PDB file of N, CA, C, O and CB in Angstrom:
ATOM      1  N   VAL A   1      -1.908   0.145  16.394  1.00  0.00           N
ATOM      2  CA  VAL A   1      -0.684   0.865  16.146  1.00  0.00           C
ATOM      3  C   VAL A   1      -0.688   1.283  14.681  1.00  0.00           C
ATOM      4  O   VAL A   1      -0.985   0.482  13.795  1.00  0.00           O
ATOM      5  CB  VAL A   1       0.568   0.001  16.497  1.00  0.00           C
ATOM      6  N   ILE A   2      -0.360   2.523  14.443  1.00  0.00           N
ATOM      7  CA  ILE A   2      -0.323   3.053  13.084  1.00  0.00           C
ATOM      8  C   ILE A   2       1.063   3.628  12.837  1.00  0.00           C
ATOM      9  O   ILE A   2       1.594   4.379  13.655  1.00  0.00           O
ATOM     10  CB  ILE A   2      -1.430   4.136  12.861  1.00  0.00           C
ATOM     11  N   PHE A   3       1.646   3.263  11.688  1.00  0.00           N
ATOM     12  CA  PHE A   3       2.947   3.779  11.289  1.00  0.00           C
ATOM     13  C   PHE A   3       2.789   4.583  10.010  1.00  0.00           C
ATOM     14  O   PHE A   3       2.022   4.215   9.120  1.00  0.00           O
ATOM     15  CB  PHE A   3       3.970   2.631  11.097  1.00  0.00           C
ATOM     16  N   ARG A   4       3.519   5.679   9.930  1.00  0.00           N
ATOM     17  CA  ARG A   4       3.565   6.466   8.711  1.00  0.00           C
ATOM     18  C   ARG A   4       5.024   6.684   8.375  1.00  0.00           C
ATOM     19  O   ARG A   4       5.798   7.163   9.204  1.00  0.00           O
ATOM     20  CB  ARG A   4       2.802   7.822   8.864  1.00  0.00           C
ATOM     21  N   TYR A   5       5.401   6.329   7.145  1.00  0.00           N
ATOM     22  CA  TYR A   5       6.786   6.460   6.719  1.00  0.00           C
ATOM     23  C   TYR A   5       6.906   7.500   5.620  1.00  0.00           C
ATOM     24  O   TYR A   5       6.021   7.646   4.777  1.00  0.00           O
ATOM     25  CB  TYR A   5       7.334   5.115   6.240  1.00  0.00           C
ATOM     26  N   ASP A   6       8.012   8.215   5.649  1.00  0.00           N
ATOM     27  CA  ASP A   6       8.347   9.169   4.606  1.00  0.00           C
ATOM     28  C   ASP A   6       9.739   8.801   4.132  1.00  0.00           C
ATOM     29  O   ASP A   6      10.660   8.668   4.938  1.00  0.00           O
ATOM     30  CB  ASP A   6       8.271  10.665   5.115  1.00  0.00           C
ATOM     31  N   SER A   7       9.896   8.636   2.817  1.00  0.00           N
ATOM     32  CA  SER A   7      11.162   8.147   2.295  1.00  0.00           C
ATOM     33  C   SER A   7      11.498   8.841   0.981  1.00  0.00           C
ATOM     34  O   SER A   7      10.615   9.374   0.308  1.00  0.00           O
ATOM     35  CB  SER A   7      11.114   6.628   2.100  1.00  0.00           C
ATOM     36  N   ASP A   8      12.774   8.831   0.622  1.00  0.00           N
ATOM     37  CA  ASP A   8      13.224   9.362  -0.659  1.00  0.00           C
ATOM     38  C   ASP A   8      13.220   8.299  -1.756  1.00  0.00           C
ATOM     39  O   ASP A   8      13.621   8.578  -2.886  1.00  0.00           O
ATOM     40  CB  ASP A   8      14.615   9.948  -0.517  1.00  0.00           C
ATOM     41  N   LEU A   9      12.774   7.087  -1.438  1.00  0.00           N
ATOM     42  CA  LEU A   9      12.707   6.035  -2.449  1.00  0.00           C
ATOM     43  C   LEU A   9      11.689   6.396  -3.520  1.00  0.00           C
ATOM     44  O   LEU A   9      10.605   6.890  -3.210  1.00  0.00           O
ATOM     45  CB  LEU A   9      12.349   4.684  -1.806  1.00  0.00           C
ATOM     46  N   ALA A  10      12.032   6.151  -4.775  1.00  0.00           N
ATOM     47  CA  ALA A  10      11.128   6.412  -5.897  1.00  0.00           C
ATOM     48  C   ALA A  10      10.298   5.160  -6.149  1.00  0.00           C
ATOM     49  O   ALA A  10      10.507   4.463  -7.142  1.00  0.00           O
ATOM     50  CB  ALA A  10      11.919   6.826  -7.184  1.00  0.00           C
ATOM     51  N   SER A  11       9.366   4.876  -5.261  1.00  0.00           N
ATOM     52  CA  SER A  11       8.602   3.623  -5.321  1.00  0.00           C
ATOM     53  C   SER A  11       7.358   3.711  -6.189  1.00  0.00           C
ATOM     54  O   SER A  11       6.657   2.711  -6.346  1.00  0.00           O
ATOM     55  CB  SER A  11       8.204   3.207  -3.939  1.00  0.00           C
ATOM     56  N   ASN A  12       7.060   4.880  -6.759  1.00  0.00           N
ATOM     57  CA  ASN A  12       5.883   5.071  -7.599  1.00  0.00           C
ATOM     58  C   ASN A  12       4.603   4.728  -6.842  1.00  0.00           C
ATOM     59  O   ASN A  12       3.673   4.156  -7.410  1.00  0.00           O
ATOM     60  CB  ASN A  12       5.990   4.219  -8.863  1.00  0.00           C
ATOM     61  N   LYS A  13       4.561   5.083  -5.549  1.00  0.00           N
ATOM     62  CA  LYS A  13       3.427   4.846  -4.653  1.00  0.00           C
ATOM     63  C   LYS A  13       3.098   3.364  -4.471  1.00  0.00           C
ATOM     64  O   LYS A  13       1.972   3.021  -4.110  1.00  0.00           O
ATOM     65  CB  LYS A  13       2.212   5.564  -5.176  1.00  0.00           C
ATOM     66  N   THR A  14       4.067   2.486  -4.717  1.00  0.00           N
ATOM     67  CA  THR A  14       3.877   1.051  -4.583  1.00  0.00           C
ATOM     68  C   THR A  14       4.638   0.536  -3.376  1.00  0.00           C
ATOM     69  O   THR A  14       5.787   0.911  -3.146  1.00  0.00           O
ATOM     70  CB  THR A  14       4.327   0.320  -5.854  1.00  0.00           C
ATOM     71  N   PHE A  15       3.985  -0.327  -2.605  1.00  0.00           N
ATOM     72  CA  PHE A  15       4.638  -0.975  -1.470  1.00  0.00           C
ATOM     73  C   PHE A  15       4.030  -2.352  -1.306  1.00  0.00           C
ATOM     74  O   PHE A  15       3.054  -2.683  -1.980  1.00  0.00           O
ATOM     75  CB  PHE A  15       4.489  -0.134  -0.161  1.00  0.00           C
ATOM     76  N   TYR A  16       4.588  -3.152  -0.429  1.00  0.00           N
ATOM     77  CA  TYR A  16       4.162  -4.539  -0.254  1.00  0.00           C
ATOM     78  C   TYR A  16       3.868  -4.793   1.219  1.00  0.00           C
ATOM     79  O   TYR A  16       4.592  -4.329   2.100  1.00  0.00           O
ATOM     80  CB  TYR A  16       5.242  -5.525  -0.776  1.00  0.00           C
ATOM     81  N   THR A  17       2.793  -5.538   1.470  1.00  0.00           N
ATOM     82  CA  THR A  17       2.448  -5.882   2.845  1.00  0.00           C
ATOM     83  C   THR A  17       2.224  -7.381   2.962  1.00  0.00           C
ATOM     84  O   THR A  17       1.856  -8.050   1.996  1.00  0.00           O
ATOM     85  CB  THR A  17       1.196  -5.111   3.307  1.00  0.00           C
ATOM     86  N   ASP A  18       2.453  -7.887   4.156  1.00  0.00           N
ATOM     87  CA  ASP A  18       2.183  -9.279   4.481  1.00  0.00           C
ATOM     88  C   ASP A  18       0.849  -9.292   5.216  1.00  0.00           C
ATOM     89  O   ASP A  18       0.768  -8.842   6.358  1.00  0.00           O
ATOM     90  CB  ASP A  18       3.343  -9.924   5.349  1.00  0.00           C
ATOM     91  N   SER A  19      -0.194  -9.803   4.575  1.00  0.00           N
ATOM     92  CA  SER A  19      -1.514  -9.731   5.199  1.00  0.00           C
ATOM     93  C   SER A  19      -1.964 -11.037   5.836  1.00  0.00           C
ATOM     94  O   SER A  19      -2.935 -11.048   6.593  1.00  0.00           O
ATOM     95  CB  SER A  19      -2.523  -9.311   4.185  1.00  0.00           C
ATOM     96  N   ASN A  20      -1.278 -12.136   5.545  1.00  0.00           N
ATOM     97  CA  ASN A  20      -1.731 -13.400   6.103  1.00  0.00           C
ATOM     98  C   ASN A  20      -0.603 -14.264   6.672  1.00  0.00           C
ATOM     99  O   ASN A  20      -0.826 -15.426   7.012  1.00  0.00           O
ATOM    100  CB  ASN A  20      -2.461 -14.167   5.054  1.00  0.00           C
ATOM    101  N   GLY A  21       0.586 -13.714   6.775  1.00  0.00           N
ATOM    102  CA  GLY A  21       1.705 -14.466   7.331  1.00  0.00           C
ATOM    103  C   GLY A  21       2.401 -15.361   6.332  1.00  0.00           C
ATOM    104  O   GLY A  21       3.348 -16.057   6.698  1.00  0.00           O
ATOM    105  N   ARG A  22       1.956 -15.368   5.050  1.00  0.00           N
ATOM    106  CA  ARG A  22       2.561 -16.269   4.076  1.00  0.00           C
ATOM    107  C   ARG A  22       2.986 -15.610   2.773  1.00  0.00           C
ATOM    108  O   ARG A  22       3.942 -16.069   2.148  1.00  0.00           O
ATOM    109  CB  ARG A  22       1.619 -17.355   3.773  1.00  0.00           C
ATOM    110  N   GLU A  23       2.319 -14.566   2.349  1.00  0.00           N
ATOM    111  CA  GLU A  23       2.664 -13.979   1.057  1.00  0.00           C
ATOM    112  C   GLU A  23       2.623 -12.463   1.117  1.00  0.00           C
ATOM    113  O   GLU A  23       1.903 -11.877   1.926  1.00  0.00           O
ATOM    114  CB  GLU A  23       1.720 -14.485  -0.028  1.00  0.00           C
ATOM    115  N   MET A  24       3.403 -11.839   0.252  1.00  0.00           N
ATOM    116  CA  MET A  24       3.432 -10.383   0.165  1.00  0.00           C
ATOM    117  C   MET A  24       2.449  -9.935  -0.915  1.00  0.00           C
ATOM    118  O   MET A  24       2.395 -10.512  -2.001  1.00  0.00           O
ATOM    119  CB  MET A  24       4.872  -9.865  -0.143  1.00  0.00           C
ATOM    120  N   LEU A  25       1.677  -8.904  -0.600  1.00  0.00           N
ATOM    121  CA  LEU A  25       0.718  -8.352  -1.541  1.00  0.00           C
ATOM    122  C   LEU A  25       1.172  -6.975  -1.987  1.00  0.00           C
ATOM    123  O   LEU A  25       1.587  -6.155  -1.167  1.00  0.00           O
ATOM    124  CB  LEU A  25      -0.685  -8.284  -0.918  1.00  0.00           C
ATOM    125  N   GLU A  26       1.096  -6.720  -3.283  1.00  0.00           N
ATOM    126  CA  GLU A  26       1.438  -5.395  -3.791  1.00  0.00           C
ATOM    127  C   GLU A  26       0.297  -4.435  -3.500  1.00  0.00           C
ATOM    128  O   GLU A  26      -0.867  -4.740  -3.757  1.00  0.00           O
ATOM    129  CB  GLU A  26       1.740  -5.442  -5.309  1.00  0.00           C
ATOM    130  N   ARG A  27       0.638  -3.287  -2.970  1.00  0.00           N
ATOM    131  CA  ARG A  27      -0.348  -2.240  -2.669  1.00  0.00           C
ATOM    132  C   ARG A  27       0.081  -0.969  -3.392  1.00  0.00           C
ATOM    133  O   ARG A  27       1.272  -0.672  -3.490  1.00  0.00           O
ATOM    134  CB  ARG A  27      -0.475  -1.991  -1.115  1.00  0.00           C
ATOM    135  N   VAL A  28      -0.887  -0.230  -3.891  1.00  0.00           N
ATOM    136  CA  VAL A  28      -0.615   1.051  -4.538  1.00  0.00           C
ATOM    137  C   VAL A  28      -1.497   2.097  -3.864  1.00  0.00           C
ATOM    138  O   VAL A  28      -2.707   1.910  -3.745  1.00  0.00           O
ATOM    139  CB  VAL A  28      -0.883   0.987  -6.094  1.00  0.00           C
ATOM    140  N   VAL A  29      -0.899   3.182  -3.430  1.00  0.00           N
ATOM    141  CA  VAL A  29      -1.634   4.239  -2.740  1.00  0.00           C
ATOM    142  C   VAL A  29      -2.758   4.760  -3.643  1.00  0.00           C
ATOM    143  O   VAL A  29      -2.528   5.071  -4.812  1.00  0.00           O
ATOM    144  CB  VAL A  29      -0.678   5.397  -2.330  1.00  0.00           C
ATOM    145  N   ASP A  30      -3.968   4.852  -3.096  1.00  0.00           N
ATOM    146  CA  ASP A  30      -5.168   5.372  -3.763  1.00  0.00           C
ATOM    147  C   ASP A  30      -5.652   4.524  -4.938  1.00  0.00           C
ATOM    148  O   ASP A  30      -6.454   5.011  -5.734  1.00  0.00           O
ATOM    149  CB  ASP A  30      -4.901   6.761  -4.246  1.00  0.00           C
ATOM    150  N   LYS A  31      -5.202   3.285  -5.078  1.00  0.00           N
ATOM    151  CA  LYS A  31      -5.665   2.420  -6.164  1.00  0.00           C
ATOM    152  C   LYS A  31      -6.685   1.425  -5.618  1.00  0.00           C
ATOM    153  O   LYS A  31      -6.515   0.892  -4.522  1.00  0.00           O
ATOM    154  CB  LYS A  31      -4.473   1.675  -6.830  1.00  0.00           C
ATOM    155  N   ARG A  32      -7.724   1.183  -6.373  1.00  0.00           N
ATOM    156  CA  ARG A  32      -8.782   0.244  -5.986  1.00  0.00           C
ATOM    157  C   ARG A  32      -8.909  -0.854  -7.030  1.00  0.00           C
ATOM    158  O   ARG A  32      -8.479  -0.693  -8.173  1.00  0.00           O
ATOM    159  CB  ARG A  32     -10.133   0.978  -5.808  1.00  0.00           C
ATOM    160  N   GLY A  33      -9.496  -1.954  -6.633  1.00  0.00           N
ATOM    161  CA  GLY A  33      -9.664  -3.101  -7.511  1.00  0.00           C
ATOM    162  C   GLY A  33     -10.729  -2.893  -8.575  1.00  0.00           C
ATOM    163  O   GLY A  33     -11.378  -1.848  -8.615  1.00  0.00           O
ATOM    164  N   PRO A  34     -10.910  -3.887  -9.436  1.00  0.00           N
ATOM    165  CA  PRO A  34     -11.840  -3.761 -10.565  1.00  0.00           C
ATOM    166  C   PRO A  34     -13.313  -3.672 -10.154  1.00  0.00           C
ATOM    167  O   PRO A  34     -14.143  -3.283 -10.976  1.00  0.00           O
ATOM    168  CB  PRO A  34     -11.660  -4.929 -11.488  1.00  0.00           C
ATOM    169  N   SER A  35     -13.660  -4.014  -8.930  1.00  0.00           N
ATOM    170  CA  SER A  35     -15.063  -3.963  -8.515  1.00  0.00           C
ATOM    171  C   SER A  35     -15.512  -2.545  -8.155  1.00  0.00           C
ATOM    172  O   SER A  35     -16.705  -2.308  -7.966  1.00  0.00           O
ATOM    173  CB  SER A  35     -15.284  -4.887  -7.327  1.00  0.00           C
ATOM    174  N   TYR A  36     -14.574  -1.601  -8.058  1.00  0.00           N
ATOM    175  CA  TYR A  36     -14.919  -0.215  -7.753  1.00  0.00           C
ATOM    176  C   TYR A  36     -15.210   0.539  -9.047  1.00  0.00           C
ATOM    177  O   TYR A  36     -14.574   0.276 -10.067  1.00  0.00           O
ATOM    178  CB  TYR A  36     -13.778   0.477  -6.964  1.00  0.00           C
ATOM    179  N   PRO A  37     -16.154   1.464  -9.022  1.00  0.00           N
ATOM    180  CA  PRO A  37     -16.466   2.223 -10.240  1.00  0.00           C
ATOM    181  C   PRO A  37     -15.278   3.081 -10.677  1.00  0.00           C
ATOM    182  O   PRO A  37     -14.471   3.504  -9.849  1.00  0.00           O
ATOM    183  CB  PRO A  37     -17.701   3.114 -10.013  1.00  0.00           C
ATOM    184  N   ASP A  38     -15.179   3.331 -11.972  1.00  0.00           N
ATOM    185  CA  ASP A  38     -14.094   4.134 -12.511  1.00  0.00           C
ATOM    186  C   ASP A  38     -14.667   5.433 -13.043  1.00  0.00           C
ATOM    187  O   ASP A  38     -15.590   5.331 -13.851  1.00  0.00           O
ATOM    188  CB  ASP A  38     -13.328   3.373 -13.619  1.00  0.00           C
ATOM    189  N   PRO A  39     -14.256   6.604 -12.710  1.00  0.00           N
ATOM    190  CA  PRO A  39     -13.227   6.867 -11.713  1.00  0.00           C
ATOM    191  C   PRO A  39     -13.800   6.768 -10.305  1.00  0.00           C
ATOM    192  O   PRO A  39     -14.925   7.197 -10.049  1.00  0.00           O
ATOM    193  CB  PRO A  39     -12.606   8.247 -11.937  1.00  0.00           C
ATOM    194  N   TYR A  40     -13.032   6.211  -9.417  1.00  0.00           N
ATOM    195  CA  TYR A  40     -13.465   6.043  -8.036  1.00  0.00           C
ATOM    196  C   TYR A  40     -13.169   7.318  -7.262  1.00  0.00           C
ATOM    197  O   TYR A  40     -12.015   7.740  -7.176  1.00  0.00           O
ATOM    198  CB  TYR A  40     -12.769   4.825  -7.377  1.00  0.00           C
ATOM    199  N   LEU A  41     -14.192   7.929  -6.703  1.00  0.00           N
ATOM    200  CA  LEU A  41     -14.027   9.146  -5.926  1.00  0.00           C
ATOM    201  C   LEU A  41     -13.934   8.778  -4.451  1.00  0.00           C
ATOM    202  O   LEU A  41     -14.904   8.298  -3.864  1.00  0.00           O
ATOM    203  CB  LEU A  41     -15.195  10.137  -6.180  1.00  0.00           C
ATOM    204  N   MET A  42     -12.780   9.001  -3.860  1.00  0.00           N
ATOM    205  CA  MET A  42     -12.577   8.635  -2.465  1.00  0.00           C
ATOM    206  C   MET A  42     -13.092   9.730  -1.546  1.00  0.00           C
ATOM    207  O   MET A  42     -12.644  10.875  -1.605  1.00  0.00           O
ATOM    208  CB  MET A  42     -11.098   8.363  -2.188  1.00  0.00           C
ATOM    209  N   SER A  43     -14.033   9.361  -0.705  1.00  0.00           N
ATOM    210  CA  SER A  43     -14.525  10.319   0.274  1.00  0.00           C
ATOM    211  C   SER A  43     -13.707  10.260   1.566  1.00  0.00           C
ATOM    212  O   SER A  43     -13.756  11.189   2.373  1.00  0.00           O
ATOM    213  CB  SER A  43     -16.002  10.056   0.570  1.00  0.00           C
ATOM    214  N   GLU A  44     -12.964   9.185   1.763  1.00  0.00           N
ATOM    215  CA  GLU A  44     -12.106   9.001   2.936  1.00  0.00           C
ATOM    216  C   GLU A  44     -10.698   8.630   2.468  1.00  0.00           C
ATOM    217  O   GLU A  44     -10.323   7.460   2.552  1.00  0.00           O
ATOM    218  CB  GLU A  44     -12.683   7.900   3.890  1.00  0.00           C
ATOM    219  N   PRO A  45      -9.906   9.591   1.977  1.00  0.00           N
ATOM    220  CA  PRO A  45      -8.603   9.247   1.407  1.00  0.00           C
ATOM    221  C   PRO A  45      -7.622   8.626   2.399  1.00  0.00           C
ATOM    222  O   PRO A  45      -6.801   7.798   2.005  1.00  0.00           O
ATOM    223  CB  PRO A  45      -7.988  10.467   0.821  1.00  0.00           C
ATOM    224  N   ILE A  46      -7.686   8.999   3.663  1.00  0.00           N
ATOM    225  CA  ILE A  46      -6.766   8.413   4.642  1.00  0.00           C
ATOM    226  C   ILE A  46      -7.220   7.009   5.011  1.00  0.00           C
ATOM    227  O   ILE A  46      -6.422   6.073   4.976  1.00  0.00           O
ATOM    228  CB  ILE A  46      -6.672   9.297   5.907  1.00  0.00           C
ATOM    229  N   ALA A  47      -8.481   6.852   5.361  1.00  0.00           N
ATOM    230  CA  ALA A  47      -8.994   5.546   5.773  1.00  0.00           C
ATOM    231  C   ALA A  47      -8.928   4.521   4.640  1.00  0.00           C
ATOM    232  O   ALA A  47      -8.800   3.326   4.905  1.00  0.00           O
ATOM    233  CB  ALA A  47     -10.428   5.680   6.263  1.00  0.00           C
ATOM    234  N   SER A  48      -9.011   4.955   3.408  1.00  0.00           N
ATOM    235  CA  SER A  48      -8.993   4.009   2.288  1.00  0.00           C
ATOM    236  C   SER A  48      -7.599   3.486   1.986  1.00  0.00           C
ATOM    237  O   SER A  48      -7.445   2.630   1.115  1.00  0.00           O
ATOM    238  CB  SER A  48      -9.562   4.660   1.051  1.00  0.00           C
ATOM    239  N   ASN A  49      -6.573   3.978   2.683  1.00  0.00           N
ATOM    240  CA  ASN A  49      -5.209   3.500   2.484  1.00  0.00           C
ATOM    241  C   ASN A  49      -4.643   2.810   3.721  1.00  0.00           C
ATOM    242  O   ASN A  49      -3.425   2.755   3.894  1.00  0.00           O
ATOM    243  CB  ASN A  49      -4.315   4.649   2.092  1.00  0.00           C
ATOM    244  N   TYR A  50      -5.501   2.290   4.572  1.00  0.00           N
ATOM    245  CA  TYR A  50      -5.071   1.473   5.714  1.00  0.00           C
ATOM    246  C   TYR A  50      -5.075   0.012   5.286  1.00  0.00           C
ATOM    247  O   TYR A  50      -6.023  -0.443   4.645  1.00  0.00           O
ATOM    248  CB  TYR A  50      -6.000   1.695   6.964  1.00  0.00           C
ATOM    249  N   TYR A  51      -4.030  -0.722   5.632  1.00  0.00           N
ATOM    250  CA  TYR A  51      -3.922  -2.127   5.246  1.00  0.00           C
ATOM    251  C   TYR A  51      -3.538  -2.966   6.460  1.00  0.00           C
ATOM    252  O   TYR A  51      -2.734  -2.532   7.284  1.00  0.00           O
ATOM    253  CB  TYR A  51      -2.886  -2.309   4.108  1.00  0.00           C
ATOM    254  N   PRO A  52      -4.111  -4.170   6.575  1.00  0.00           N
ATOM    255  CA  PRO A  52      -3.719  -5.048   7.678  1.00  0.00           C
ATOM    256  C   PRO A  52      -2.322  -5.620   7.410  1.00  0.00           C
ATOM    257  O   PRO A  52      -2.018  -6.034   6.291  1.00  0.00           O
ATOM    258  CB  PRO A  52      -4.758  -6.196   7.867  1.00  0.00           C
ATOM    259  N   ILE A  53      -1.491  -5.639   8.430  1.00  0.00           N
ATOM    260  CA  ILE A  53      -0.140  -6.194   8.303  1.00  0.00           C
ATOM    261  C   ILE A  53       0.103  -7.091   9.509  1.00  0.00           C
ATOM    262  O   ILE A  53       0.004  -6.643  10.651  1.00  0.00           O
ATOM    263  CB  ILE A  53       0.951  -5.057   8.207  1.00  0.00           C
ATOM    264  N   THR A  54       0.422  -8.365   9.256  1.00  0.00           N
ATOM    265  CA  THR A  54       0.669  -9.285  10.353  1.00  0.00           C
ATOM    266  C   THR A  54       2.138  -9.360  10.740  1.00  0.00           C
ATOM    267  O   THR A  54       2.451  -9.566  11.912  1.00  0.00           O
ATOM    268  CB  THR A  54       0.173 -10.650   9.991  1.00  0.00           C
ATOM    269  N   GLN A  55       3.055  -9.198   9.773  1.00  0.00           N
ATOM    270  CA  GLN A  55       4.473  -9.331  10.105  1.00  0.00           C
ATOM    271  C   GLN A  55       5.366  -8.233   9.535  1.00  0.00           C
ATOM    272  O   GLN A  55       6.218  -7.712  10.254  1.00  0.00           O
ATOM    273  CB  GLN A  55       4.964 -10.644   9.626  1.00  0.00           C
ATOM    274  N   LEU A  56       5.197  -7.863   8.257  1.00  0.00           N
ATOM    275  CA  LEU A  56       6.142  -6.921   7.687  1.00  0.00           C
ATOM    276  C   LEU A  56       5.549  -6.142   6.523  1.00  0.00           C
ATOM    277  O   LEU A  56       4.526  -6.515   5.951  1.00  0.00           O
ATOM    278  CB  LEU A  56       7.379  -7.646   7.237  1.00  0.00           C
ATOM    279  N   ALA A  57       6.226  -5.045   6.192  1.00  0.00           N
ATOM    280  CA  ALA A  57       5.907  -4.232   5.020  1.00  0.00           C
ATOM    281  C   ALA A  57       7.237  -3.909   4.338  1.00  0.00           C
ATOM    282  O   ALA A  57       8.283  -3.865   4.986  1.00  0.00           O
ATOM    283  CB  ALA A  57       5.109  -2.910   5.414  1.00  0.00           C
ATOM    284  N   SER A  58       7.184  -3.685   3.024  1.00  0.00           N
ATOM    285  CA  SER A  58       8.404  -3.443   2.265  1.00  0.00           C
ATOM    286  C   SER A  58       8.153  -2.360   1.229  1.00  0.00           C
ATOM    287  O   SER A  58       7.077  -2.289   0.634  1.00  0.00           O
ATOM    288  CB  SER A  58       8.899  -4.739   1.588  1.00  0.00           C
ATOM    289  N   ILE A  59       9.160  -1.518   1.020  1.00  0.00           N
ATOM    290  CA  ILE A  59       9.147  -0.512  -0.047  1.00  0.00           C
ATOM    291  C   ILE A  59      10.365  -0.772  -0.912  1.00  0.00           C
ATOM    292  O   ILE A  59      11.461  -0.993  -0.395  1.00  0.00           O
ATOM    293  CB  ILE A  59       9.150   0.963   0.526  1.00  0.00           C
ATOM    294  N   ASP A  60      10.181  -0.747  -2.235  1.00  0.00           N
ATOM    295  CA  ASP A  60      11.251  -1.084  -3.154  1.00  0.00           C
ATOM    296  C   ASP A  60      11.216  -0.104  -4.328  1.00  0.00           C
ATOM    297  O   ASP A  60      10.150   0.143  -4.892  1.00  0.00           O
ATOM    298  CB  ASP A  60      11.122  -2.557  -3.645  1.00  0.00           C
ATOM    299  N   ASP A  61      12.372   0.458  -4.703  1.00  0.00           N
ATOM    300  CA  ASP A  61      12.407   1.341  -5.876  1.00  0.00           C
ATOM    301  C   ASP A  61      13.225   0.756  -7.022  1.00  0.00           C
ATOM    302  O   ASP A  61      13.537   1.460  -7.983  1.00  0.00           O
ATOM    303  CB  ASP A  61      12.974   2.695  -5.491  1.00  0.00           C
ATOM    304  N   GLY A  62      13.571  -0.510  -6.930  1.00  0.00           N
ATOM    305  CA  GLY A  62      14.367  -1.168  -7.969  1.00  0.00           C
ATOM    306  C   GLY A  62      15.844  -1.201  -7.637  1.00  0.00           C
ATOM    307  O   GLY A  62      16.545  -2.121  -8.057  1.00  0.00           O
ATOM    308  N   ASP A  63      16.332  -0.225  -6.899  1.00  0.00           N
ATOM    309  CA  ASP A  63      17.742  -0.183  -6.489  1.00  0.00           C
ATOM    310  C   ASP A  63      17.902  -0.453  -4.995  1.00  0.00           C
ATOM    311  O   ASP A  63      18.823  -1.150  -4.570  1.00  0.00           O
ATOM    312  CB  ASP A  63      18.355   1.176  -6.839  1.00  0.00           C
ATOM    313  N   VAL A  64      16.992   0.111  -4.213  1.00  0.00           N
ATOM    314  CA  VAL A  64      17.065   0.009  -2.746  1.00  0.00           C
ATOM    315  C   VAL A  64      15.769  -0.592  -2.241  1.00  0.00           C
ATOM    316  O   VAL A  64      14.689  -0.260  -2.730  1.00  0.00           O
ATOM    317  CB  VAL A  64      17.322   1.406  -2.083  1.00  0.00           C
ATOM    318  N   GLU A  65      15.877  -1.479  -1.261  1.00  0.00           N
ATOM    319  CA  GLU A  65      14.680  -2.115  -0.690  1.00  0.00           C
ATOM    320  C   GLU A  65      14.670  -1.938   0.797  1.00  0.00           C
ATOM    321  O   GLU A  65      13.746  -2.400   1.468  1.00  0.00           O
ATOM    322  CB  GLU A  65      14.615  -3.606  -1.042  1.00  0.00           C
TER     323      GLU A  65
END
């Protein structure tokens, strides 16, 4: 199952996912960890932004969550 959300929240491309049932992880669209070369050229921009979610996802802009 794949969900795509569109919102007016000013989240700065940041959202949170629950990947193991215990903690929320911060995710940033198109951002990669330190093990990827800089600048990282994404050949699969859609596939590189899929994240496993076991229970919930959250978007927060500081005022609305």
